[in-house]
N, C-alpha and C positions, 0 to 999 in steps of 0.2 A: 205661526204659518200664515202666509199672505192669503187673503180671501180669493176664491176662484171666481171666474166670470163665465157667463154664458158665452158660447162661441160667437154670438152675434152682438155682444156688448161692444160699444164703441170704446176703443182703447187709445189713449193719448200717445202721440209720437213726438219725440224730441229731435230737432233737425240738425244739431251741430254739437261740437264739443262744448261750446259756450253754454248751450241750453242744458246739456247733460251735467256740466259742472254746477250750474245754478240749481238744478234739481237737488243736489247733495249739499249745496251751499259750500262748495269747495272750488279751488282753482282748476284750470284745465290740465295743468301738469299732473295734479294729483289723480284725476280720474283717468288720464291716459296711463298712468303707472298702474292703477287698479286693473285696467283692461289687460295690460301685459303680464302683471304678476299675480292677479287674483281672479282673472277670468270674468271681469265685468262684461255683461252682455251688450256689446256694441256692434252694430251692423254697418255695412258699407254699401253705398249705391253702386249698381253695376256700371263698370266703365269709368268710375270717378277716382280711381286710385285710392291712396291712403287718406285723402283729405275729406271726401264726402261721406260723412257718417250720420247715423241716426240710431235712436234707441227707443224702446217702449217703456213707459213708466212702470207698468205692472211687472215687467221683467227685471227692472232695476230694483223694485221693491222686494221681489222674491229673492233676488241675489243677496240683498242686504239682510233679509230675514234669515237666510241660511248661514250668515256669518256673524251672528250676534256676539259670539264669544270674542271674535277678532276686534270688535268695536266696543267691548265692555268697558265702561268707565269713561267713554268719550261722549261728547254731546251729540255725536252722530249715532243714531240707533234706529232699528227697524220701526219701533213704535211711533217715532216722529214722522215717518214717511207713510205708514199704513193709511193715514188719513187721505192719501191720494186715491185709495181704492175702497175704503171701508164705509163711506157715507151711506146711510140707509137710502138716500135718494139715488144711489147708483145701482139699484137692484138690477139683476140681469133681465134682459129682454127675452121673453118667451120666443123661441125660434119657430119658424114655420116648419112643416114636415120636411125633413131632409132625407135624401137617399142614404143608403148604407155607407156609401163611399165618403160622403161629406159630413155625416152626422157628427163625427168626432174631430173634425178639422177645426182648428182655431182660426176663425176669420177675423182679421184685425183691420180696423179703419185707421188711416194715417192722419193724426191730428197734430197741429203745431202745439208746442208746450204752452203758449199763451192762452190756449183755449181749454186747458185742463179743467179749470174751475167750472166752465160752462158744461162740460161733459157730464159732471156729477148730477146734473139736473135733467138729463135727456130722457131717462126712462119714464118718470111720471108724466112729463109733457107728452111723450110718445103715446101713452095710454089714452090720452085725450082724443087721439085721432085713430085709435084702433077699432072703433065700433063699427066702421064701415067705410068703404071706399068713396061713397057718395059725398060724405062730409069732407074728406080730403080733397076730392076733385072740385067741390063747389066753393070752398072757402078761398078767399084771396091769399096768395102767397105772401110771405114776409118780403117786403121790397129789397131788403139787404140780401136775403137768401137768393132772391131771383137775380140780383145783380152778380153775385158770386157764381151762380149757376151759368150765366151767360159768359162770364170770363172763362169758366172752365170749358165751355163748349168751344170757345175760340181756340184755346190751346189744344183741345182734343182733336180738332179738325186738322191741326198741323202735323200730327202723327209722327213726331220725333220722340226719342226716349225722354229727353228733358222736358219737352212740352207736355207729354202724357203725364209725367210726374207732377208738373205744375197743375195740370187739370185735376189730378187726384186731390191735391190740397184745396183747390177752390171748391170742388164738389163737397168735400168733407166739411169745410167751413160753412157751406150752405146748409148742410145737415145740422150742424151745431146751432145755427141761427134759427132753423125751422125744421125740427125732426119729423114733421108730418108732410114735408114737401117731396112728393114722389119723384119729380124730375131730377132732383139731386142724387137720389139713389140710382136712378137710371144712368146718369152721367158717370157715377162711380163704377157701376157694372160695365159700362161701355169702355171705360179706361182699362179695367182688368181684362176684358175680352181682347183688347188690342195689345196690351203690354207684353204678352208672351209672344207676339208676332213682331212687334216693332222695337223690342228691347231684349235684354238678356234674361228677363224674368221667366221662370219655368212654368209650364202648364199647371203642374200640381200646386203651385203657389198662387197663380193668377185665377184659374177657373173656379175654385171653391169660393173665392171672394166675389167673383162676378155673379155666380149663381145665387149666393146669399143676398147680395144687393138687389138683384133683379127680382127675386121672390119678395123681398121687402117692398119694392116699388109696386108690384102687382097687388100686394096686400093693402097698400095705402090707396091705390087707385086702380081698380079693376078695369076701368075704361081708358087706360093709358096705352095707346098703340106702342109708344116707345118702350114701356116696361115689358110688354109681351114680346116685342122684337128682341130685346136684350136677353130675355129668358130663353127664347128659342135658340139663340146663338150658343149660349153656355150649355143648354140641354143637349144639343147635338155634339159639340166638340168635347164636352167633358163627360156627360152621361151616356154618350153614344146611343141616343134614343131618337132616331129620325122621325118616328111617328109623333112623339111628343113635341119635338122641335117644329115640325111642319104645322102642327095644330096651333102653336104659339105664333108662328109667322103669319098664318092665315087669319088668326084672330086680330093681329096688329093691323093687317091691311083691310079687314072688315070694318074696324073702328075708324081707320083713316086711309081711304084708298089712294090718297095723294102723299102718303108718307114716304119720303125719299129713301131714308135708310132702311125702311121695311122692304121696299123693292130690291134695294142693293144687297142686303144680307140674305134675303130669300133667294136671290139669283145665285150667289156663291154656294149656298146650301144645295140648290138644285144641280149645279155643276158637279159638286162632290158626289152626288148620287148618280151622275151620268145622264141626267135629264137635260141635255144641252139645249134643245129647242125652247123648252120652257125657261131655262136660264137666260137665254138670249132675249126673250120677250121681257123678262123682269128687269134685266140690267138696262135695256133700252128705255123702259118706262122710268127707271131711276135717272138715266142720263137726260131725258127730256125734262124732268122735273128740276134737275140741277145740272145744267150742261157745263158748268165751270169746275165741277169736282174732279180733281186729279185722281183720287182714290177710285171713283166710279169708272173713270176712263181706263185706268190700269186694269181693273177687274174685268171690264168689257174686253180688253185686249186678250187676256188669258182665256176668257170664255170663248171668244171668237176662234182662237187657236185650237182649243180643245174640241170645239164643234166642227172642225175641219176647214175653217177659213184662216189658214195659217198665215198667208202673206198679209192679210188685213190685220190680223192680230198683232203680228210683229211690228207692222208699220205704226199702229196706234200706240203700242208700248214704247217705241222709240220716240214718238212725239211727246209722250208724257215724260219720258226720261230727260228730254231736252228742256222742257218747260219747268219741270219739278225735279231737279237732280237729287234732292234730299229725300224723295219718297222711296222708301225701301222696297215696297212691293213690286215696282216696275223692274228693279234690278234683279230681284229674286225670280220673277217670272221669266225674264230674258235669259237668265243663267240656266234655268230648267230647260227652256226651249233650245238653247244652243247646245247643251249637253246631249239632248235627245237627237240633235242633228249631227252629233260628233264634231261640232265646231268647238274644239276644246280651248283654243286660244281666246275666243270670244266668251266662252263659259267662264274662264278664269278672270277675265276683265270684269264681267258683271258680278261675279262672286265677290271680288275684292270691293267693288262699290257697295254691295249689299252689306258686307261685314262692317265696313266703315260707317254706313248710314245708321245701323242699329247700335253702334257704340259697344260692340261685343268683343272684348279682348280675346276670348277663346276663338271666336270665328276668324278674327284677324290672324291669329297665330296659325290656325289650321290652313288658312288661305295662303299664307306665306310659305308653309311647308309644301302645299300643293304646287305652287308656282316653281319652287326650287326643284321638286321632283320631276315635274314635266319638262323643265329646261334641261335636266341632265339625263333623264331616262324615259321620256315620253309618257304615255298613259300609264303603263305599268309603274314607272318611277313615281308618278303622281300619287297613286294609291299607296304605295309602299312608304312614302314620306308622310302622307296624311295620317295614316292609321295610328302610329305611336303617339302622335300629338293629340289626336282625338281621344285615345284611351287615357292619356294623362288628364285631360280636362274632364273626361267622363268621371274619373275618380273624385274630382272636385265638384261634381254636380253641375258643370257648366256646358256640357255637351250631352245630347240625348242618346240613349242606347239605340234608338231607331237610326240615327245618323251613322253611328258606328256600324250597325248592321248593313247599311247600304254600302259602305266602303269595303267591308269584309266580303260581301257578295260580289262586288265589282272586281275584287282582286282574287276571286276563286276560293275564298275561305268559307265554304258553304256551312260547315258545322258551327263555326264561330258566328256566322251571320244568324243562324237559327237561335243560338244561345242569346244573342243580343236582342233578337226579336221577342224572345220570351220575357226578357227584362223590360222591354218597351211595353209589352202587354200588361205586365204587372204594374207599371207606372202610369198606365192609361195615357201613353204618349199619343198625341193626336195624329202623328204620322201614320199610326196603325190604321186609321180610317182609309188610307190611300194605298194600303199594302197590295191590293189586287192590281192596281194600275202602275205600280212602281216597276219600271223596266229593269232595274238592277236585280230584281228577284225572279226574272224569267227562268234562270237555271235552277230555281227551287220549286217550281210549280208542280213537279211530279213527286216531290218529297212528302211522305205522309205527315211529318212533323209540321211542314209548312201548311199543308191543307188543314191540319188541326187548328193551327193558329188562326187561319182565315175563318174557319167555321165558328171560332169562339167570339168573333166580333160580328157575326151575322152576315158574312159574305161568302160567296162561292169562289173557289179557286178556279183560275182559267185552266183549260185543258192543254 
């Protein structure tokens, strides 16, 4: 039986059929056949079609271990590969105290196969820096790790699905070079905080990884504003703990009052809580510190709109859309605004742009159905065409139950909407944080089941 790992142990990632084949010392045709005929655990990147694959070394080892008899008498056997996982130098990393929801989740870092050998030595090196954050903060970083970190930040700031995945790899390589380098863990946390927004990655896949990386960063450097800020983000959107999240945001800004991303993410947090005047103050501070950031300007646009400055907000979002057409958030915000204004043609245009910008095949398919339905049957036709497509992709885990609940509510299927909201609650879908302000659910506000749902996430239903 393959040895198990602690949920926070770094796990190697193989990036292509070539690397997977090399892992087994076989050709690509053989491992492709194993996937098809024997269930070899190979994963595909969202939106990359059949070509973009990756695999985890520990999963491949476990797969082989479970098929000993099939390979009996061949030079390929589990014992030959267990060495990838069984080195005493690869002892599990003791995890920080995790919440009940994340305790048993397997959090996996993505590592190129060329780094597998180095991973085996991470745990003992890591213990060198676990005696206190002061040591981690005061010692000079490994220059190579620092360079990899800076490359990761470059791609992270671009906020496209491909660039965020590149950033994941750079931050992970930085951790391999220097496992006591807190900024690299912050970068990894920030990637996962955004991947569920700017790509097809689900919240229940992204946020536990973000939370674990952020906690590790705080453990390594208690005085890192960046680490506390990242932890605040995941604490709110995954743990649904606004008190704990605000404590982390404030801690970040107390450490560094000029921390741009601290003001930025605190602003969006405040907007989510309906504290719009405070949100405007924070986002303006972020803008002054970094006036060229398209992400900050887009978020300022939606905060302005939410705070009642609707024309100003739309104008700013259109400016961002013109200068940064690949930024997904401006398209999403404009789609939401146009829908609320019942400008459905503009809503469909912006929704199409958003779906394309996040490389989400499911969103593209749903959008195509919506446009066809609207063209042939108006608003009612749009909902009727969207719903079966959404349900199909929901079954594949590519559409959230909260999204399906919105469509059901819009088309008058109240009981179905409530059922999907129950499912969204069980999955901790972050959309549930905005259930009270979602206009699609106005016709549910008097329903006891709806009020019960709202109360379970600590909010009061509107009258």
